[in-house]
C-alpha positions in Angstrom: -9.0 -62.0 -100.4 -6.5 -62.4 -97.6 -4.4 -59.6 -96.0 -0.8 -60.7 -95.8 -1.2 -64.1 -94.1 2.5 -64.5 -93.7 3.0 -61.2 -91.8 5.6 -61.6 -89.1 3.9 -59.5 -86.4 6.7 -60.1 -83.9 9.2 -58.6 -86.3 6.9 -55.7 -87.0 6.7 -55.0 -83.3 10.4 -55.1 -82.8 11.0 -53.0 -85.9 8.6 -50.2 -84.8 10.0 -50.2 -81.3 13.5 -49.8 -82.6 12.5 -47.1 -85.1 10.7 -45.1 -82.3 13.8 -45.3 -80.2 16.1 -44.3 -83.0 13.9 -41.4 -84.1 13.9 -39.9 -80.6 17.6 -40.4 -80.2 18.3 -38.7 -83.6 16.0 -35.8 -82.6 17.6 -35.4 -79.2 14.3 -36.0 -77.4 13.3 -38.4 -74.6 9.6 -37.6 -74.0 6.6 -38.5 -76.1 3.0 -37.4 -75.9 -0.1 -38.7 -77.6 -3.9 -38.4 -77.6 -5.7 -41.3 -76.0 -9.2 -41.8 -77.5 -10.1 -45.1 -76.0 -9.6 -46.7 -79.4 -7.2 -49.4 -80.6 -4.9 -47.1 -82.6 -3.9 -44.8 -79.8 -3.7 -47.8 -77.4 -1.1 -49.7 -79.5 0.9 -46.5 -80.2 1.0 -45.9 -76.4 2.1 -49.4 -75.8 4.9 -49.3 -78.5 6.1 -46.0 -77.1 6.4 -47.5 -73.6 8.3 -50.5 -75.0 10.7 -48.1 -76.8 11.1 -45.2 -74.4 9.9 -46.4 -71.0 6.7 -45.6 -69.2 8.2 -42.6 -67.4 8.8 -40.9 -70.8 5.3 -41.3 -72.3 2.3 -39.0 -71.5 -1.3 -39.4 -72.6 -3.9 -36.8 -73.0 -7.6 -37.7 -72.9 -9.8 -35.0 -74.6 -13.4 -36.1 -74.3 -16.2 -34.2 -76.0 -20.0 -34.2 -75.7 -19.9 -37.1 -78.2 -17.4 -39.2 -76.3 -18.7 -42.3 -74.5 -17.9 -42.8 -70.8 -16.2 -46.1 -71.8 -13.7 -44.2 -74.0 -12.5 -42.3 -70.9 -12.5 -45.2 -68.6 -10.8 -47.5 -71.1 -8.1 -44.8 -71.7 -7.5 -44.5 -68.0 -7.3 -48.3 -67.6 -4.8 -48.4 -70.5 -2.7 -45.7 -68.9 -2.7 -47.5 -65.6 -1.8 -50.8 -67.2 1.1 -49.1 -69.0 2.2 -47.1 -66.0 2.1 -43.8 -68.0 1.0 -40.4 -66.8 -2.0 -38.7 -68.3 -4.2 -35.5 -68.3 -7.9 -35.1 -69.0 -8.7 -32.0 -71.0 -12.4 -31.8 -72.0 -13.0 -30.0 -75.3 -16.7 -29.4 -75.1 -16.5 -25.7 -74.0 -13.7 -24.9 -76.5 -15.8 -26.5 -79.3 -19.0 -24.7 -78.4 -17.2 -21.4 -78.2 -15.6 -22.0 -81.6 -19.1 -22.8 -83.1 -20.4 -19.6 -81.6 -17.7 -17.5 -83.3 -18.1 -19.3 -86.6 -21.8 -19.9 -86.6 -22.3 -17.9 -89.8 -20.4 -20.6 -91.7 -23.0 -23.2 -90.8 -26.6 -24.0 -91.6 -28.8 -24.1 -88.5 -29.9 -27.6 -87.6 -27.8 -29.3 -90.3 -24.7 -31.2 -89.3 -21.5 -30.7 -91.2 -18.3 -32.7 -91.3 -16.6 -29.3 -90.7 -17.9 -29.6 -87.2 -16.1 -32.9 -86.8 -12.9 -31.3 -88.1 -13.1 -28.5 -85.6 -13.0 -31.0 -82.8 -10.0 -32.8 -84.3 -8.1 -29.6 -84.7 -8.9 -28.5 -81.1 -7.4 -31.8 -80.0 -4.4 -31.2 -82.2 -3.8 -27.8 -80.7 -3.9 -29.2 -77.2 -1.5 -32.0 -78.0 0.9 -29.6 -79.7 0.7 -27.2 -76.8 1.8 -30.0 -74.4 4.5 -31.0 -76.8 5.9 -27.5 -77.0 5.6 -26.8 -73.3 7.3 -30.0 -72.1 9.8 -30.5 -75.0 8.1 -33.7 -76.2 7.4 -35.2 -79.6 3.8 -35.9 -80.6 3.2 -39.4 -81.7 0.5 -39.7 -84.5 -1.9 -42.6 -84.2 -3.4 -42.8 -87.7 -3.3 -46.1 -89.5 -2.9 -46.9 -93.3 -6.6 -47.8 -93.8 -7.6 -44.3 -92.6 -4.9 -42.6 -94.6 -5.8 -44.2 -97.9 -9.4 -43.4 -97.5 -9.1 -39.8 -96.2 -10.5 -40.7 -92.8 -8.5 -38.1 -90.9 -8.3 -34.3 -90.4 -5.5 -32.3 -91.7 -3.9 -30.1 -89.0 -5.9 -32.2 -86.5 -5.5 -35.9 -85.9 -3.1 -36.1 -88.8 -0.6 -33.9 -87.0 2.5 -35.1 -85.2 6.3 -35.5 -85.3 6.1 -39.0 -86.6 3.4 -41.5 -87.7 3.9 -44.7 -85.8 1.4 -47.1 -87.3 0.6 -45.4 -90.7 2.2 -48.3 -92.6 -0.2 -50.8 -90.9 -3.8 -51.5 -92.0 -6.5 -51.5 -89.4 -6.7 -55.3 -89.3 -2.9 -55.5 -88.7 -3.3 -53.0 -85.9 -5.6 -55.4 -84.1 -3.1 -58.2 -84.8 -0.3 -56.2 -83.4 -2.3 -55.2 -80.3 -3.1 -58.8 -79.5 0.6 -59.7 -79.9 1.4 -56.8 -77.5 -0.8 -58.4 -74.8 0.7 -61.8 -75.5 4.2 -60.4 -75.3 3.6 -59.0 -71.9 1.6 -61.9 -70.7 -1.2 -59.6 -69.5 -4.1 -57.5 -70.7 -1.9 -54.4 -71.3 -4.5 -53.2 -73.9 -7.9 -53.7 -72.3 -10.2 -56.3 -73.9 -12.9 -53.6 -74.2 -10.6 -51.6 -76.5 -10.0 -54.7 -78.6 -13.6 -55.6 -79.0 -15.5 -52.2 -79.3 -16.7 -51.0 -82.7 -14.2 -48.4 -84.1 -15.5 -44.8 -83.9 -14.0 -41.3 -84.2 -16.8 -40.1 -81.8 -17.1 -36.7 -83.5 -20.9 -36.9 -83.8 -23.7 -38.7 -82.0 -23.5 -42.6 -82.3 -20.8 -42.4 -84.9 -19.1 -45.5 -86.2 -16.3 -45.8 -88.7 -18.6 -48.0 -90.8 -20.8 -45.0 -91.4 -18.2 -43.6 -93.7 -16.1 -46.6 -94.7 -16.6 -50.2 -95.7 -16.1 -52.6 -92.9 -12.3 -53.1 -92.4 -12.6 -56.8 -93.3 -13.8 -55.7 -96.7 -11.7 -52.5 -97.0 -8.2 -53.6 -96.0 -7.8 -56.6 -98.5 -8.9 -54.3 -101.4 -6.5 -51.5 -100.4 -3.7 -54.1 -100.0 -4.4 -55.5 -103.4 -4.4 -52.0 -105.0 -1.5 -50.5 -103.1 0.8 -53.3 -102.1 0.2 -55.8 -104.8 -0.1 -53.2 -107.6 -3.4 -54.7 -109.0 -5.7 -52.6 -111.1 -9.3 -52.1 -110.0 -10.3 -54.4 -112.8 -7.9 -57.1 -111.6 -9.3 -56.9 -108.1 -12.8 -57.3 -109.4 -11.7 -60.2 -111.6 -10.5 -62.0 -108.4 -14.0 -62.0 -107.1 -14.5 -58.7 -105.2 -17.7 -56.7 -105.7 -17.3 -54.1 -108.4 -19.3 -51.5 -106.5 -17.1 -52.0 -103.4 -13.9 -51.6 -105.4 -15.2 -48.5 -107.1 -16.1 -46.9 -103.8 -12.7 -47.6 -102.3 -10.9 -46.3 -105.4 -12.9 -43.1 -105.2 -12.1 -42.7 -101.5 -8.4 -43.3 -102.2 -8.3 -40.8 -105.1 -10.0 -38.2 -103.0 -7.6 -38.5 -100.1 -4.3 -38.2 -102.1 -3.9 -34.5 -101.2 -3.9 -35.4 -97.5 -1.3 -38.1 -97.9 1.0 -35.6 -99.5 1.0 -33.6 -96.3 1.4 -36.2 -93.6 4.4 -36.3 -91.2 7.2 -38.9 -91.6 6.1 -42.5 -91.3 7.7 -45.5 -89.6 7.6 -48.0 -92.5 7.4 -51.8 -92.0 7.3 -52.9 -95.6 8.8 -52.4 -99.0 5.9 -50.4 -100.5 5.7 -46.8 -99.3 2.3 -45.1 -99.3 3.3 -42.7 -102.1 6.6 -42.3 -104.0 7.2 -39.0 -102.3 6.7 -40.7 -98.9 8.8 -39.5 -96.0 10.2 -42.8 -95.0 11.9 -43.6 -91.7 
């Protein structure tokens, strides 16, 4: 299965840049803020924001935890310097540990819970929204469509924001857009290390996206077939995809529907919104 081989990535870039610019103009805002994780999603959103609003109007916040790799911080700093944007570093380890102390009765000693990951995401959301409120900026969300369809995001945490910039792009398309961004500027605006590292939320030790999701090369074509092409799971299997893989993805998608209903407005690039009730821009 192939994921949109005829996608005009240059047109997608220009469309998103124009929509960011129009969204801020309609809101009467000039400044944007976003969290920089050292990953590909926040990198491309930062680059698009600079293309739309100018580097002087974009601010990044790095929020490392005890689970963050050193490269996540250094890659985010390199990205910020390449783009010419300002940034702050606000470590969350002490806030997280204090939160765990206050809520320890909710947890089983020695047993890890996804709720602990969500606490970290919500701390970061609080920091970003505080900066947004304090400096009259709009928070740019950095979640992609692959994550949204599979529930790989935290409500009131990394799913918060004034607008979702790349939520109508699958992860593989995010990589394609990022490489186009570098080609457009004729330089490594987005560091090669960000383009080549294994995706990770870094919310627990040695975490990788593939711990919770199928590899994106498997996930995205199936999601595209189900959501954009309107195929049934049976039809996807009939085209040669492993039945167990399709069943797993369908289960993830069904379980994430309640999250999709609560997301911020999305900048769309195609004709097929995520859900009929989708807040399209």
